[in-house]
C-alpha positions as CSV (number, residue, x, y, z in Angstrom):
1,M,16.3,60.3,20.5
2,I,13.8,57.4,20.4
3,A,15.2,56.2,17.0
4,D,18.8,56.7,18.3
5,R,18.0,53.8,21.1
6,G,15.9,51.6,18.5
7,K,19.2,51.5,16.6
8,K,21.4,50.7,19.9
9,S,18.8,48.4,21.4
10,K,19.0,46.7,17.4
11,I,22.6,46.7,17.5
12,T,22.9,45.5,21.2
13,E,20.4,42.0,20.0
14,E,22.4,41.9,17.1
15,E,26.0,41.4,19.5
16,D,24.0,39.1,22.0
17,S,23.0,37.0,19.0
18,D,26.2,36.8,17.8
19,H,27.7,36.1,21.1
20,I,25.0,33.2,21.8
21,D,25.8,31.5,18.5
22,A,29.8,31.8,18.9
23,D,29.1,30.2,22.5
24,L,27.3,27.5,20.7
25,V,29.6,26.6,18.4
26,L,32.3,26.8,20.8
27,S,30.1,23.9,23.4
28,I,29.4,21.7,20.3
29,E,33.3,21.4,19.4
30,K,34.2,20.8,23.4
31,L,31.1,18.1,23.2
32,Q,32.6,16.9,19.9
33,E,36.0,16.5,21.2
34,V,34.8,14.3,24.2
35,Q,32.4,12.3,21.9
36,D,35.8,11.6,19.9
37,Q,37.4,10.3,23.7
38,L,34.5,8.1,24.2
39,D,34.6,6.4,20.3
40,K,38.4,5.2,21.6
41,V,37.5,4.0,24.8
42,N,34.8,2.2,23.2
43,E,36.1,0.8,20.3
44,E,39.4,-0.4,22.8
45,A,36.7,-2.0,24.6
46,S,35.3,-3.9,21.9
47,E,38.8,-5.3,20.7
48,K,39.2,-6.4,24.3
49,V,35.9,-8.0,24.8
50,L,36.9,-10.2,21.0
51,E,40.0,-11.1,22.8
52,V,38.5,-12.8,25.8
53,E,35.9,-13.9,23.1
54,Q,38.2,-16.0,20.8
55,K,40.5,-16.9,23.6
56,Y,37.2,-18.5,25.5
57,N,36.2,-19.8,22.2
58,G,39.3,-22.5,22.4
59,V,38.5,-22.9,26.2
60,R,35.1,-24.5,25.0
61,R,36.3,-26.2,22.0
62,P,37.1,-29.3,24.3
63,V,34.1,-29.2,26.4
64,Y,31.8,-29.2,23.2
65,V,33.7,-32.1,21.6
66,K,33.6,-34.2,25.2
67,R,29.5,-32.9,25.1
68,N,28.9,-34.6,21.3
69,E,30.8,-37.8,22.2
70,V,28.3,-38.1,25.1
71,I,25.6,-37.1,23.0
72,K,26.1,-40.1,20.5
73,S,25.1,-42.3,23.5
74,I,21.9,-41.3,23.6
75,P,19.8,-42.9,20.7
76,D,17.9,-39.7,18.5
77,F,19.3,-37.0,21.1
78,W,19.6,-34.3,17.9
79,L,15.9,-35.1,16.0
80,T,14.2,-35.1,19.9
81,A,16.0,-31.9,20.0
82,F,15.1,-30.8,16.5
83,L,11.2,-31.9,17.1
84,S,11.1,-30.2,20.4
85,H,12.4,-26.8,19.3
86,P,9.2,-24.6,19.0
87,A,10.9,-22.7,15.5
88,L,12.8,-26.0,14.3
89,C,10.3,-28.3,14.8
90,D,8.0,-27.2,11.7
91,R,10.8,-27.2,9.4
92,L,11.3,-30.8,9.8
93,S,9.2,-32.8,6.9
94,E,7.9,-36.6,7.6
95,E,11.1,-37.4,5.3
96,D,13.6,-35.2,7.1
97,T,12.5,-36.7,10.4
98,K,13.4,-40.1,8.8
99,I,17.1,-38.6,7.9
100,C,17.9,-37.0,11.2
101,K,17.6,-40.4,13.0
102,Y,21.2,-40.5,11.5
103,L,21.9,-37.3,12.6
104,D,24.9,-38.6,14.5
105,S,26.4,-34.9,15.5
106,I,26.3,-30.9,15.2
107,D,29.1,-28.1,15.1
108,V,29.2,-25.0,15.8
109,E,32.4,-22.8,15.0
110,D,33.4,-19.4,14.6
111,F,36.4,-18.5,12.8
112,K,39.5,-17.9,14.4
113,D,38.4,-14.3,13.9
114,V,35.2,-14.4,15.2
115,M,34.3,-11.2,13.4
116,S,35.0,-12.6,9.9
117,G,32.2,-15.6,10.2
118,Y,31.3,-19.4,11.3
119,S,30.1,-22.4,10.2
120,I,27.3,-25.4,11.1
121,T,27.9,-28.1,10.4
122,L,25.7,-31.8,10.8
123,N,27.7,-35.4,10.7
124,F,25.7,-38.3,9.5
125,K,26.3,-41.7,10.0
126,S,26.2,-43.5,7.0
127,N,22.9,-43.8,5.6
128,P,20.8,-44.9,2.7
129,Y,19.5,-40.8,1.5
130,F,23.0,-39.5,0.7
131,E,26.7,-39.6,0.5
132,D,27.8,-37.2,2.2
133,A,29.5,-37.7,5.6
134,K,28.5,-34.8,7.0
135,L,27.0,-30.9,5.4
136,T,28.2,-27.7,6.6
137,K,26.9,-24.0,5.7
138,S,29.3,-21.2,6.6
139,F,28.4,-17.3,6.4
140,T,31.8,-15.1,5.5
141,F,31.8,-11.4,6.7
142,S,34.0,-9.2,4.1
143,D,35.1,-5.8,5.4
144,E,33.5,-4.3,2.5
145,G,30.3,-5.3,4.4
146,T,28.9,-8.2,2.3
147,T,28.4,-12.1,4.3
148,K,29.7,-14.8,1.8
149,I,27.1,-17.9,2.1
150,T,28.3,-21.0,1.5
151,G,26.6,-24.8,1.9
152,T,27.5,-28.4,1.3
153,N,25.3,-29.2,-2.6
154,I,24.6,-33.2,-1.2
155,K,25.0,-36.0,-3.2
156,W,21.4,-37.5,-3.2
157,K,21.3,-41.3,-3.5
158,E,19.1,-42.4,-6.7
159,G,16.0,-41.9,-5.8
160,M,16.2,-40.2,-2.8
161,N,16.5,-36.7,-2.9
162,V,13.7,-35.3,-0.7
163,I,14.2,-31.7,-2.2
164,A,13.3,-32.8,-5.5
165,N,9.5,-30.9,-6.4
166,G,8.2,-34.8,-4.1
167,V,9.0,-36.5,-7.2
168,D,11.1,-39.1,-4.6
169,H,8.4,-39.3,-2.4
170,E,6.2,-40.6,-4.5
171,K,8.5,-43.3,-5.9
172,Q,9.0,-44.3,-1.8
173,G,4.8,-44.4,-2.3
174,N,4.6,-42.1,0.7
175,K,0.9,-40.9,1.5
176,R,1.9,-37.5,2.6
177,P,1.6,-35.2,0.8
178,P,5.1,-33.7,-0.5
179,T,6.3,-30.7,1.3
180,D,7.2,-27.5,-0.7
181,E,10.7,-27.4,1.2
182,S,12.6,-29.9,3.2
183,F,14.9,-28.1,5.6
184,F,18.2,-30.3,3.8
185,S,17.1,-27.6,0.8
186,W,18.9,-25.2,3.3
187,F,22.6,-26.1,2.9
188,S,21.5,-25.6,-1.0
189,E,21.1,-21.9,-0.4
190,S,24.4,-20.7,-0.9
191,Q,24.6,-16.3,-2.0
192,Q,26.0,-13.5,-1.7
193,K,23.9,-11.0,1.0
194,D,24.8,-7.1,1.2
195,I,25.0,-6.7,5.1
196,L,23.4,-3.0,5.0
197,E,20.5,-4.5,3.5
198,G,20.0,-6.3,6.6
199,F,21.4,-9.7,6.9
200,H,19.4,-12.4,8.3
201,D,19.4,-16.7,8.2
202,E,17.0,-17.4,10.8
203,V,17.9,-21.0,11.0
204,A,21.3,-20.5,11.4
205,E,20.8,-18.2,14.0
206,I,18.0,-20.8,15.7
207,I,21.1,-23.5,15.5
208,K,24.1,-21.0,17.0
209,E,22.1,-18.7,18.9
210,D,19.6,-21.1,21.2
211,L,19.7,-24.9,20.1
212,W,23.9,-25.1,20.1
213,P,24.4,-23.0,23.7
214,N,22.1,-25.9,25.5
215,P,20.5,-28.9,23.0
216,L,19.8,-30.7,26.5
217,K,17.0,-28.3,27.4
218,Y,14.8,-29.4,24.2
219,F,15.7,-33.0,24.5
220,V,14.1,-33.1,27.8
221,N,11.4,-30.7,26.7
222,E,12.0,-28.2,29.5
223,A,11.1,-24.9,27.7
224,D,7.8,-27.1,27.2
225,E,7.4,-27.5,30.7
226,E,8.2,-23.8,31.6
227,D,5.5,-22.4,29.7
228,S,3.0,-25.2,31.2
229,D,4.1,-24.0,34.8
230,G,3.0,-20.5,33.7
231,D,-0.4,-22.1,32.1
232,E,-0.5,-23.5,35.8
233,D,0.3,-20.8,37.9
234,E,-2.1,-18.7,35.7
235,E,-4.7,-21.7,35.7
236,E,-4.3,-21.1,39.7
237,E,-4.2,-17.5,40.4
238,K,-7.7,-18.1,38.4
239,G,-9.2,-20.6,40.4
240,D,-8.6,-18.6,43.4
241,D,-9.8,-16.0,42.0
242,E,-12.9,-18.0,41.3
243,Q,-13.0,-19.2,44.7
244,D,-12.8,-15.6,46.6
245,D,-15.8,-14.4,44.1
246,E,-17.7,-17.7,45.5
247,D,-16.6,-17.1,49.1
248,K,-17.8,-13.3,48.6
249,D,-21.4,-13.9,47.0
250,G,-22.0,-16.3,49.6
251,D,-21.5,-13.5,52.2
252,E,-23.6,-11.5,50.3
253,E,-26.4,-14.0,50.6
254,E,-25.6,-14.9,54.3
255,D,-26.3,-11.0,55.2
256,N,-29.4,-10.4,53.3
């Protein structure tokens, strides 16, 4: 009898286990159905967001053109903005800053299909350094998961190539030791990268995502002012705390 009961108990446990497993499988299948519905909604939302982004790229374009026209009337605007930017300032050598005095305008433009890439163009006035009126770097994203990076092959004037291993610096009698890399070497970095390996171009991202949207912030040095205000607030708080400590110590001495 006891043996029969043990067998029945074991069979019952197995049946319960099978029942639980079946319920779990059914729940997972239902969850997958819901997730598929959610993925479909997200895909539709992404398409709508893309449509809006492409629409407003067209709306922004004439405003950017108008902004560039105003900027042209401000001496050394872009040079000042570059030198005031905490991440870009260190990338300009002494010779680079001389070249950037001829920088007339910057243009960042998404391709018509914003998911396929963008370009960054620096437009220059006639200058003694190179023949090019504009320097462009483009990033093209393919459906296969690669990024094609192309840049202008700068046509340097004789003896003015600032990225030729410092030879031209010495010819010009520049006392500053030549830097290993000029900002302008960035344009010659043409290659193809696998996005899956992690596409990242720090200079491009800084210009596109930070400098280009609001260069005025860096021209008037608002970024430094914000940091300065924060430091002043900290100093004031520190001063108040020290004063409170002094008052407290004074009260204790009087009590004694």
